[in-house]
C-alpha positions in Angstrom: 0.1 -11.8 -7.2 -1.5 -11.7 -10.7 -5.3 -12.0 -10.9 -6.0 -15.5 -12.0 -9.7 -15.6 -11.0 -11.1 -14.0 -14.1 -12.8 -11.5 -11.9 -12.1 -7.9 -11.2 -13.2 -6.3 -7.9 -14.7 -2.9 -8.5 -14.3 -0.6 -5.5 -16.6 2.4 -5.4 -15.5 5.6 -3.7 -18.7 7.6 -4.3 -18.3 10.9 -2.5 -16.2 13.7 -3.8 -14.2 15.5 -1.1 -16.0 18.5 0.4 -19.3 17.9 -1.3 -22.6 17.5 0.7 -23.7 13.9 1.4 -27.4 12.9 1.2 -27.5 9.4 2.7 -30.7 8.5 0.9 -29.4 9.6 -2.6 -26.1 8.0 -1.8 -27.7 4.7 -1.0 -29.7 4.7 -4.2 -26.6 5.4 -6.3 -24.6 2.7 -4.5 -27.4 0.2 -5.0 -27.4 0.9 -8.7 -23.6 0.7 -8.8 -23.6 -2.7 -7.2 -26.3 -3.9 -9.6 -24.0 -2.6 -12.4 -21.0 -4.5 -11.1 -19.4 -2.8 -8.1 -18.7 -5.0 -5.0 -17.0 -2.7 -2.4 -18.0 0.8 -1.1 -15.3 3.1 0.3 -16.5 6.0 2.6 -14.8 8.6 4.7 -16.2 9.7 8.0 -18.1 12.9 7.0 -20.7 15.3 8.2 -23.7 15.9 5.9 -22.0 19.0 4.6 -19.1 16.8 3.4 -16.5 17.9 5.9 -14.3 15.2 7.6 -15.1 14.5 11.2 -14.0 12.0 14.0 -17.7 11.5 14.8 -18.7 8.3 13.0 -22.5 8.8 13.4 -23.3 10.0 9.8 -20.9 7.6 8.2 -22.7 4.8 10.0 -26.1 6.2 8.9 -24.9 6.2 5.3 -23.7 2.6 5.4 -26.9 1.5 7.1 -29.0 3.0 4.4 -26.8 1.4 1.7 -27.0 -2.0 3.4 -30.8 -1.8 3.5 -30.7 -1.7 -0.3 -27.8 -3.9 -1.3 -25.1 -6.2 -0.1 -21.6 -4.6 -0.5 -18.2 -5.0 1.1 -18.0 -2.2 3.6 -14.7 -0.3 3.5 -14.0 2.6 5.8 -11.3 5.2 5.3 -8.8 6.1 8.0 -7.4 8.9 5.8 -8.0 12.3 4.3 -6.1 15.5 4.8 -7.4 17.1 8.1 -6.4 18.2 11.5 -7.4 14.8 13.0 -4.8 12.6 14.7 -4.5 8.9 13.9 -6.7 8.0 16.8 -9.5 10.1 15.5 -9.0 8.8 12.0 -9.4 5.2 13.2 -12.8 5.9 14.9 -14.6 4.4 11.8 -13.1 1.0 12.7 -15.5 0.9 15.6 -18.4 0.5 13.3 -19.0 -3.3 13.6 -20.0 -3.8 9.9 -16.6 -2.5 8.5 -15.0 -5.4 6.6 -12.0 -3.5 5.1 -10.3 -0.2 5.8 -7.5 1.9 4.4 -4.1 1.8 5.9 -1.9 4.6 4.6 1.7 3.7 3.8 3.5 7.0 4.5 3.6 10.7 4.2 3.3 12.5 0.9 2.5 15.7 -0.8 -1.2 15.5 -1.7 -2.1 18.4 -4.0 -0.9 21.5 -2.1 -1.3 19.8 1.3 1.1 17.5 3.2 -0.6 14.2 4.0 1.0 13.0 7.3 1.3 9.3 8.0 4.2 8.7 10.3 5.5 5.2 11.2 3.8 5.6 14.5 0.5 6.3 12.6 1.0 3.3 10.4 1.7 1.0 13.4 -1.3 2.3 15.3 -3.7 1.8 12.3 -2.3 -1.6 11.5 -2.9 -2.8 15.1 -6.4 -1.3 15.1 -7.5 -3.1 11.9 -6.1 -6.4 13.0 -7.5 -6.3 16.5 -10.9 -6.0 14.8 -10.4 -8.6 12.2 -10.7 -6.0 9.4 -8.8 -6.4 6.1 -6.4 -3.5 5.6 -6.0 -2.0 2.1 -2.6 -0.4 2.1 -2.8 2.9 0.2 0.6 3.7 -1.4 1.3 6.9 -3.2 4.9 6.2 -4.1 7.3 3.2 -4.3 9.0 4.0 -1.0 5.7 3.3 0.9 6.0 -0.3 -0.2 9.3 -0.4 1.6 7.7 1.3 4.6 5.2 -1.5 4.9 7.9 -4.1 4.7 9.6 -2.4 7.7 6.4 -2.4 9.7 5.7 -6.0 8.7 8.9 -6.9 10.6 7.4 -5.5 13.8 3.7 -6.5 13.4 2.2 -9.8 12.1 0.4 -9.0 8.8 -2.3 -11.2 7.4 -1.4 -12.8 4.0 -2.1 -12.1 1.3 -2.0 -8.4 1.7 -3.9 -5.9 -0.5 -2.2 -2.8 -1.9 -4.0 0.1 -3.6 -1.5 1.9 -5.9 -2.7 5.5 -6.2 -1.8 7.6 -9.2 -2.7 11.1 -10.5 -2.4 13.3 -7.4 -0.1 16.3 -7.6 2.9 15.3 -5.6 2.5 11.6 -6.2 3.0 8.9 -8.9 1.5 9.9 -12.3 -0.6 7.6 -14.5 1.9 6.5 -17.1 2.8 3.0 -18.4 6.3 3.4 -17.1 5.3 4.4 -13.6 2.7 1.6 -13.4 5.2 -1.0 -14.5 7.8 0.2 -12.0 5.3 0.4 -9.2 3.9 -3.1 -9.8 7.4 -4.6 -9.9 7.9 -3.6 -6.3 4.6 -5.0 -5.0 5.4 -8.1 -2.9 4.8 -11.2 -5.1 2.4 -12.8 -2.7 0.1 -9.8 -2.4 -3.0 -8.6 -4.2 -2.9 -5.1 -5.8 -5.2 -2.6 -7.3 -5.2 0.9 -8.6 -6.8 4.3 -8.2 -6.5 6.9 -10.9 -7.3 10.3 -9.4 -8.4 12.9 -11.9 -9.0 10.3 -14.6 -10.5 11.6 -17.8 -9.8 8.5 -19.9 -9.7 4.8 -19.4 -6.4 3.7 -20.9 -4.5 3.6 -17.6 -7.2 1.4 -15.9 -7.1 -0.9 -19.0 -3.3 -1.2 -18.6 -3.7 -2.1 -14.9 -6.3 -4.7 -15.6 -4.2 -6.2 -18.3 -1.2 -6.4 -15.9 -3.3 -8.3 -13.3 -5.0 -5.8 -11.0 -7.4 -7.5 -8.6 -9.1 -4.3 -7.6 -9.9 -1.2 -9.6 -11.3 1.8 -7.7 -13.6 4.4 -9.3 -16.2 6.9 -8.1 -16.7 10.6 -7.6 -14.0 10.8 -4.9 -11.4 10.3 -7.6 -13.1 11.4 -10.9 -16.6 11.9 -12.4 -15.3 11.9 -16.0 -16.7 9.3 -18.4 -14.5 10.7 -21.2 -12.4 13.7 -21.9 -15.6 15.7 -22.7 -18.4 14.1 -20.6 -19.0 13.8 -16.9 -21.2 11.3 -15.1 -24.2 12.5 -13.1 -24.2 9.4 -11.0 -21.6 7.0 -9.8 -23.3 4.0 -11.3 -22.6 5.4 -14.8 -18.9 5.3 -14.1 -19.2 1.7 -12.9 -21.1 0.8 -16.0 -18.3 2.2 -18.2 -15.7 0.2 -16.2 -17.7 -3.0 -16.4 -17.9 -2.6 -20.2 -14.1 -2.2 -20.3 -13.6 -5.3 -18.1 -15.9 -7.4 -20.2 -14.2 -6.2 -23.4 -11.0 -7.7 -22.0 -12.6 -11.1 -21.4 -13.1 -10.7 -17.7 -16.1 -10.2 -15.3 -16.8 -7.9 -12.4 -16.8 -9.7 -9.0 -19.9 -9.8 -6.9 -19.7 -8.8 -3.3 -19.6 -12.4 -2.2 -16.9 -13.2 -4.8 -14.9 -10.2 -3.6 -15.0 -11.5 -0.1 -13.9 -15.0 -1.2 -11.0 -13.6 -3.3 -9.8 -11.3 -0.5 -10.5 -13.8 2.2 -12.8 -11.4 4.1 -15.1 -12.9 6.7 -18.4 -10.9 6.7 
């Protein structure tokens, strides 16, 4: 489904894997990011030292601090390479303010690790999000995962339109080239929304291509890359958002507000 709203939803994933998380500094950065144009915040379930955990306590504290300062679409991750099983990974869905959550579309090499998402895992997570009336964002690292989701769709009733996040740049996965983007997008179901994540991004040409091709959601933030250019890194996430907003506006579009993002994606707050 091409983006015909004139709005681009900016999803912010503000925490780099394995780095300490100060909930107060995070909330301030997210607040400034929303003011700059972000509308969704994506967090993993982490301890203050940055390690992944099945205990949702600190993730909830982080989101509560964020929501004290700004309205933002709350998106919880059910992923990340760890020893947790899918039941543990879905614990964040029990936080009652979660509006969207990741639904991983299959197993892949992720860097030097193997990121396990079996069909049983996909079914379990899909049931868990729909039982809670949470919008799933399906994370797909290769074209075959789109086929995986069509197979699961035959067994489970999926809400339409669906949202797919096409992930590029990880070692072992799809790479950020025009050819791979065009191929990937051609396999996205025509009645679905799609967006992109460019892991390791040090330039903005790939995101510009995705926006031009009709991406509804573009994800940025320190989880994926802190680079503002090939030679300069951002100190704060809001600086990355500001750069993306300038790109979006240069293309004649506007960043969506949190309320506009909910309307576009049909999320009930």
